[in-house]
N, C-alpha and C positions, 0 to 999 in steps of 0.2 A: 800885339796881335790880339784881335778880339776873339772871344769864345763863341763858337757857333754850335749848331746841333750835331749830335753824334751821327756818324754815317749809318745809313739804314741797311747797308749790305755788309755781310761778314764773309771774309775769305776763308779758305781752308786753313791757311796759316794761322789767322787769328783764332779760329776755333780750336786748333791744336794747342795754341798758347793758353786759351781759356781753361781747358781741362787740366792743365798742369800748373795753373796758378794756385799758390797756397790759399786754403780756405774754400776753394772751389773744386777740390779733387773729387773725382768720381771713379768708379770701377771701370776697367777696360771694357769696352763694348764690342760685341761682334757686329757684323754688318746688319744684322736684324735687330740690334738694340738690346741684346741680352748679355748678361755677364759671361765671361770666358769660363770654360770648364775648370780652370785652375781656381777660380773664385768659388765655384760650387764646392770644390774639394776642400778649400780652406774653411768654408762655412760648415760643411759636414763635420770636419775634424774638431772645430771649436764649439760646436753646439752643446749646450748644457744638457740636452735631452739625450739619453742613451740610444744610439742608432746603429743599425747594421743593415747592409744590403745583402740579400739572400737570393741565390739563383733558383732556377726551377727545380733543381734536385734537393733543395733545402740546405745547401752549403753556404757558409758565410763567405761573401766575396770581399767585403770591406766592413770595418767596424770603427767607431770613433773612440776617443779616449774616455768619454763618459760611460759608455757601455763596459769598457775594460775595467774601469774603476768600480763600477757597480758590481761586476762579477769577480773582482779581486784578481785580475790578471792583466796582461798587456794586449794591445790591439793585434800585434803580430801573432800571438798564440791563439787568437780567435779565428784567424784566416783558415778556411778549409774545414772548419768544424761544422757539425750538424747543428743548425740553429735550434731545432726542437729539443736537443739535449741540453743546450745552454740554459733555456728558460722553461724546461719541463713541460713541453707541449704534448708529449706522448703518454702522460700519466693517466689520462682517462679517454675513453673511446670517442666521446662526442667532440672534445676539443681537437683531438688528433685528426678526426675526419674533417672538421671545418678548416683546419690548417692546410691540409692537403688540397682541399677544394680551392682555397685562395691561391696556392702555388700553381694550380692548373688553370687559373683564370675563370673558374666557375662560380666563385663567390667574391663579393666586393670587399669584404673586410672581416677580420676576426678580432675580437676584443675579449680578453679573459684575465683572471687574476691568478697568480701563482705564488706559492711559498717556496723560496729558494734557500739553499744552504750556502753561506759565504765560506770561503776557505779558512777564515780565522775562527770559525765555529758558530757564529751567531746566525740566526735566521732572519730573513727579510721577506716582506710581501711586495710583489711587483705586479703592476698592471701592464700587460703586454698587448700591443696593437700591431697587427700585420695587415698591410694593404698593398695592392699592386702599384708598381711604378710605371711611368709612361713607357710604352714600347711592349709591355706585356711579358718580357722575358725575366724580369726580376721583381722582387717584392721588398718593401721597406719594413723592417721590424723596429719598433720603438718600445722602450721599457721605462717605466716610471716607478720610483721607489715610493710606495704608499704605506710603509711600515708605521710611521707616526700616526697616520690617519686610522689605520687598522687598530693600533693600540688604543687610541682614543675611543673608537667605536666599541672595542672590547670592554673598556672601562665603563662606558655608558650602558652597554648591555648588561654588564654585571650589576650595576646599580638598579637598572630597570627590572632585572629578573631575580633579585634577592631582597629578602625582607630586611629592613634597616634595624629592627629590634633584635632579631635572633641570628642574622647573617645567613639564614637558611635560604635555599631556593624558595621563591614565592609561588603563588598560584599559577601565574603565567608559565613559568619554567616547568612547574610540575606537570601541567597539562601537555606541554610540548614533549616532555620526556615520556609521559604516559602514552600519547599518541604514537610516538616512535617505538615504544616497547610493544604495543599491540601490533603495529605494522610489521615490525621485525619478527615477532613471534609467529605471525600468520604466514610469512613468506620465507623465513630463513630456516632451512632444514638443519642447520648446525646446532640450534638451541633446542630447548624443551618444547617450545611452542606454547608456553603457558605464562600467565602473568598473575601476580598476587598483590593485594593491597590491604594494609592495616590503616583504617581511618580512625583517628584518635581525637577525643574531646575531653578536656579537663573537667572534672566534676566540681561544681561550686566555685569556679574561677571568678564569676561576677562578684561574689561576696568579697573577694580579695581587693578588687578594684574599688568597690563601694566603701569598704571600711579602711583600707590602708592607702588608697590612692593609686593612680595609674603608673606612677614611677616605680613603686614596689611591684605592681602587676607586671610591668615590662621586665623587671629584673627576674621575676619568677619565670616568665616565658623564656627568657634567654637561658636560664639555668635548666629548664626542662629541655630546651633544644639541645643543650650540651650533653645531657644524659642520653637523650634519644640518639644523638649522633654516635656516642660511644657504643651504645647498644647495637646500632646498625653496623659499626665497624667490626664489633665482635662477631656478629652474625655473618658478616662477609669474609671473615678470616678463612683462608683456604679455598675460597670460591673465586670466580672470575671477577665479580664486582660486589661491593657492599650495597645494601638497599639504599635508595635515595630517600633522604629525610627532607620534608618540606613543610613550611607553615602555610596553611591555606587561608588563614585569616582568623582574627580573634584568638580563641584558645584551641583552634583546630589544627591538627598536624596529620601528616600522611607519611607512611613508609611504603615505598613502591619497590616491589621485588620483580625484576626482569628475569625471564627464564626460570621461573619458580619450579620447584620439583614436586609440588603437591601441597595439600592442606596442612600436612604435618609441619612443613617448613614455616608456613605462615602462623600456625598455632604456637610454635616455639618462639617465633619472633614476637608475637603478641604477649606471650608469657614473660619474655625477657623485658619488654617495654614496661609492663605493669610492675615488675620487680625493681626495675631501674628507678621508678618514681616513688617507691615505698619509703625510702629514707627521707627524713625531714630536710628541708632546704634552709640554709643559714644565709640570710640576705641582709647584710649591714645591720646586724643586731636583731633582725626579725627572723624568728624560727617558724617556718610554715610547713605544713603537711598537705599534700595534694594527692588525689587519686585520679584515675582516668577510666573512661569507658571506650572500648575499641570494637569497631565493626570490622570483621575479617571476610574478605572475598578472595577466592582463588579459582581460576577457570582457564580454559583454553583460549588463546588469543583469536583463533579463527571464529568469526561470527560475533566477536565482542567489539563494542564501541566504548570510547572513553566515557560518553554520557551514560551508557548502560551500566558500566562498571561502577561509576560514582553513585548512581541511583541505588544500586544494590548495596554499596558500602554505607550510604547514608541511612538506608532502611535498617541495615544490620546494626549500625551504631545506635539507632533509636531503640531497637530491641534490647541492646545491652543496657541502655539507660532505664528502660521500662522494667527490666528484670532485676534491677537493684543497684546498678552502677558498680564502679570499681571492678570491672570484669570485661572479658572479651566474649563476643558471640560470633559464631560462624554463620554465614549466609545459608539459609534453608529455603530452597525453591518452593517447597510445599507451603511453608509458613508465609512466604512472600505471595504465593498465589492466593492464599486466603485473605491476605491484606489487600491485594489488588481487587479481589471480589468484593470485599467489604467497602472499599473506596468506590467501586463502581455502583454498588447498591446505594450508598449514601448520596451520591451525586444524582441519582435518578429517582429518589424517593418522592420528592414533591410533585414532579410532573406525572408520576405513575398514577396518582389519585385522579388527576384530570383525564388521563388516558383510559381510565376504567380497568386497570390491570389487577385490582384487588377483588377477591371474592370471599364470601362467608360460607363456612360450614357450620353445622349445628350438632352439638352432642347432647343427647337426652339426659335429663335429671329425673330420676325415677324414685317414687315413694317406696321405701323399704318395707312398709307394712302392706300396701295394696298392690305394688308392682305397676302402678299407673304412671303414665307420663305426666309429670307436673310442670316441667319447664325444659328449656334448652339453654345451653351456653353458646353464644355466638363466638366463633373462632375465625380470625381473619387469615387468609392466605394471599400470597402475592404470586400471581401468574406472570412471572418475569419472562420477557421475550427471549432472553439469552440463557438464563439459569434454570428455567422451568418453574415448577410449583414450589414455593418456599414457605416453610412454616414460620410462625411468629418469632421463634427464638433467633431467626436469621436476620430480622430487620427491625423488631420493636425497639431494641436497645439503640439502634442507629437513629430511629425516629425520635426517641426521647432526647438524644444528644443534640440533634439539629433543630428541634422544635416542630418538625413536621408531624409529630404525634397528635398535635392539636387538630390539624386538618384531617388526618387519617382517622382519628378517634371520632370526630364529628360524622364522618362518612359511615363508619361502622355502626354508630348509634342510630343514625337515620335509616340505614339499610335494614338493620335488625328489627327496629320498631315497625317499619313498613311491612316486613315479612311476617312478624307476629300478628299484626292487624289483618293481613291477608289470610292467615290460617284461621283466625277467628271468624272472618266472613265466610270462608270456604266450608267450615265445619261448625255451623251455629248450634247443632244439637250436641256438641261435645263440650266438656268443661274447657275453657280457654287455658292455654299454657302461657306462662310468663317467659320472657327472654332475658338472659343475664349477659351483660356486656362488661368487658374489662375496661377500666379507666386508669390512666397513668396519672401520677401526682402532678406532672407538668400541665395536664389538661385543666386541673383545678387552679393552678397558679397563673397560667398564660392565657386563659380564656374564661369567659363567663359561663361556666358549666351549667349553672342553674338556668340561665336564660336559654342556653342551647337545648337543654332537656325539655323545657317548657315549650319552646318553639316546635321541636320535633314531635312532641306529643300532640300539640294542636294541629300540626300539619298532617299527621298520620291517623289521628283519631283513636290512638291506643290508650286505654285507661292507665293511669300512673301505676296502679298496683300490679300491672303486668310487666313492669320494667324493674330489673334488679341491676345495680351497678356494683361491680367487684373491684376492690382496691386491695393491694398487698397489705400484709400485716404491718410491715415497717412503716408504710405510708399512713395508714389509719391511726396506729397507736401513737404516732408522733404528731398528730394533727393538732393545730392550734391556730388561732387567728382566722384568717380568711378560709383555709381549707375546712376547719371545723364548722364555720358559719355556713359554708356551701353544703356540707354534708347534712347539717341540721335543716337547711331550707329544702333540700331534696327529700329528706325524710318527712318533713311537714307536708310536702306536696303529695305524699303517698308512695313515693318511689322507694323500693327496698334497697338497703345498703348491706353488702356482704364483705366479710374479710376473707380474702383468698390466701391459700397456703398457710393457714393458721397453725401455729405451733413451731414454726421454723425460726422465728425471730426471738427477741428478748422482750417479751411483752410485760407491761405493767398491768397485771390482771385487774387491779383495783380501778385503773383508768377505763377499763372496758365498760363498766357500768355507766359511765358518763358520756359514752359515744352513741350517736343515733344509728346503731347497727342492729340489723334484724336477723342476719345469718352468719354463722361461722362455717367456713369450708376447711375441713381438716386436711392437712397436707398428706399427699399419698405415701410419704415415707412411713407413717404410722400404720396405714392399711397394709403395706407390704409386709409388715411384721406378722400378719395373720396368714401364714403359709399353709398350704394344704398339700399333703402327699397323696397323690392319686393311687399309687400302688398299695400303700398301707391303709388307705381309706380313712385317714384321720388328719386332723388339723394340728399344726405345730405353731403354737402361739407364743410370741415373745412376751413373757409376763410383764416386762416394763412397758411395752407398747400398749398392752391391754389395759394396764392400770392408768396410764396417761390418757388414753382415749376415753375410758370410762369417766375419769375425773373431769375431762374437758366437756363431755356431753352433759354431765350432771351440772357443771357450772353454767353452761350455756342455757340449759333449761331453767335453772333457778333465776337467771337474768331475763327470761322470756324470749330467748333466741332459739332458732332452729339450727340443726347441724346437718351439713352435707359432707359425706365422705368421698374423697376423690380417689381415682385409680382402683376402683373395685373391679377385680379381674376374675374372681372365682365365686361360685355359689357358697362355698364355705366361708369366705370373707363376708359376703353379704349377710349370711345367716348370723354370724357372730356380731356384726355391726348392728343388726336389727335387735338382737337380744340386749346389747349394751344400751340401745336407745337412740341410735342415729335415725334421723328423719328421712334423709334423701341420700341416694347413692348415684355416683357418676363414674363411668369407666367402661372398659371394653366388654365386661360381662353383659352390658345392656346394648351398647353400640359404640362404634368408633364415630368420630365426627363425620357427618354425612351432608349431602346436598339438601336443599329445602324440600325437594319433591319426596325424599325418603321420609322426612318428618311428616309430610302430608299423608303418606301411606300408613305410618304408625297411628296417626290421629284417626284415620278412617277405620283402622282395625280395632280401635278401643271400644 
């Protein structure tokens, strides 16, 4: 019999035989080609995923073995139980509301993570998903054990949030806790509503790394962390929680106090931290001593930000360092306001000259013999748009620090010379008055002062002998090299050189004869010693001040110098200074610093 092609038609009998042939077995099919309910039931029971069918009231209608095993019970015991109780869906309001919305068919799905307690005592983390089943009368609850993943995440987070050297919380975890403490303090009525911070920096730690190496430095940091942790534990004894100790980086540590009770608590903690670090550290044969500076801040959480608190702590730590180190300093709002003002002034000094915010007042220099106006001292003021009229002591030091004194000094010199020349032109029948201008040492070093003076004199037409430059005693007496050459060139040009505040420094008087100086201005502290009692009608002179002033005047005259006494406030002082031999007086007896038009009026009245 020859082999022919297979028949192309299949009868019902052959189809029935095919589905029962070994190797070709299939699940029983309904008329519509879907598995029988019994097959669904078997798949549900054998599924490795923990499953439960829940009715509209939230009761378990059916549960598989995987769910029973996950919860440490049997499927029969789960029947009729509230699903929300089994997987803790009612523990927070948001999850409970979402779950009920799914049961009612108003929400498509719920997914959440829950921590459950197993009957044998251990805890497990479960991811729960609740979604509607076809027909809308039941929902399917699925639970997955994610404990291993959570444990791995926890280990990774611990590594991410802790310093590997000291094992302390690092900067990231510290700021997370700080933000939480501020938020809790602002909204939780159960606490004190306050937060405190000790910001600590080791003094001289860089020297340890540089001389002994980073390995020893790391051991020292770990030992410091251990002592600070013990200190925090002691401070937290009997309280709700101990302060959080964190390493913020380098040799900087922080002790965060949540629900602080006031500055006294933070002060005690800072004291304890300093004492904890006083004892030397023994590190593998190395005996090291270390101290710390601590900035202390304590305030209400309401209105506070993490950034603001850290800025205050950083500023206060700087104060502790500046005040001598090995100490703690409490944040002072007034001192901080002064610092902020100083910073604001420093940042706006340079553009202020271009904006024309500076003005000059002039204080008369009067001859003690004839009472005539001989000259004026130009005194710069800053008409600040925010802080009002500022005297030189508020900004000259800042200008010297950042170098803007060169630009400002050049403007003062040009403006004063121009004004002196104008007075000369306006009062040709009066003896011309000279103008005295203060010069900072940095102007001599950082600019060509000689060229600046020559240019300004040529520009204004003011004769050189009508310009006097004042430098402080410490600056002039230590002059050598370029400064001395500049002073000599200015003197040769005909410009007068005066030593301001003479008598307050440690002068080498023998050196005075070799300087191109023409005037000594006695510091006002000597003149104040010549007191006058108006009621008694007599002068009370400090003998020491009188002897010193008389000797200085005599010395100056022997060297060919003239003497100006500053801070002359009474006629009795002026009279005594005149008898001693002073040439010129300056002070409120004659006039306060005034605007240029007042000087014009004085010249007109001469």
